[in-house]
C-alpha positions in Angstrom: 99.8 116.1 120.0 100.5 117.0 116.6 99.2 114.7 113.8 101.0 114.4 110.2 98.8 115.3 107.1 99.2 113.4 104.5 96.8 112.5 101.6 94.4 109.7 101.5 96.4 107.6 99.1 98.9 104.8 99.4 101.7 107.2 100.8 99.7 107.4 104.2 98.6 103.7 103.7 99.8 101.0 106.2 100.4 98.3 103.4 102.5 100.5 101.4 106.2 100.3 101.3 108.2 103.1 99.8 111.0 101.9 97.5 112.1 105.0 95.2 110.9 107.1 92.3 109.4 106.3 88.9 108.8 108.6 85.7 105.4 109.8 86.0 103.0 111.5 83.1 100.7 111.8 85.6 102.9 113.3 88.8 100.9 115.7 90.8 103.8 117.6 92.0 105.8 120.8 91.2 109.1 122.2 91.8 109.1 124.5 94.6 111.5 127.2 93.1 110.4 127.2 89.5 106.7 126.1 89.3 107.1 123.6 86.8 105.7 120.2 87.0 107.9 117.2 88.0 108.2 113.9 86.2 108.9 111.6 89.0 106.5 110.1 91.5 107.4 108.0 94.6 106.7 104.3 94.1 106.7 101.2 96.4 104.9 97.9 96.9 101.2 97.4 98.2 101.2 94.5 100.8 97.5 94.2 100.3 97.3 93.9 96.7 101.2 92.3 95.9 101.5 95.1 93.5 104.0 97.7 92.5 102.0 101.2 93.0 102.7 104.9 92.7 102.3 106.9 96.2 99.2 108.7 94.8 97.0 105.8 94.2 93.6 105.2 96.3 92.1 101.8 96.7 89.4 100.6 99.1 91.8 98.8 101.1 93.1 101.8 102.7 94.6 101.6 106.5 95.9 104.6 107.9 97.6 105.2 111.4 95.9 106.9 113.8 98.8 109.5 114.4 97.9 110.6 110.8 95.5 113.0 109.7 94.3 112.4 106.0 92.4 114.6 103.5 90.6 113.4 100.2 92.5 113.6 97.0 91.6 112.7 93.4 92.8 109.6 92.3 95.0 109.0 89.4 94.0 108.3 85.5 95.7 105.1 85.7 97.9 102.8 88.3 101.6 101.7 87.9 100.6 98.1 87.7 96.7 97.2 86.7 95.2 95.3 89.9 91.9 94.9 91.0 90.5 96.5 94.2 88.0 94.8 96.8 84.9 94.5 94.8 82.6 93.7 97.9 83.6 94.2 101.5 82.4 91.7 104.2 79.7 93.1 106.5 
């Protein structure tokens, strides 16, 4: 079975629901044909935090489907909306 590969960020998280695109000064994507930096990134709602997030954000509540293979990426310099990730995990 072939797995989908996605970055280990909100876009691959089970808590994330896509809503659209927003202006983003930290957009990591480039135009396919021109090579110019894009200025809009997908965003949506994080059900774990109850906040709006960019699809490229990373937090400790990340959970993904077993059919998705994730790869590590660097976190954004700032989130769409400030939120506090869990500081402690229950053992």
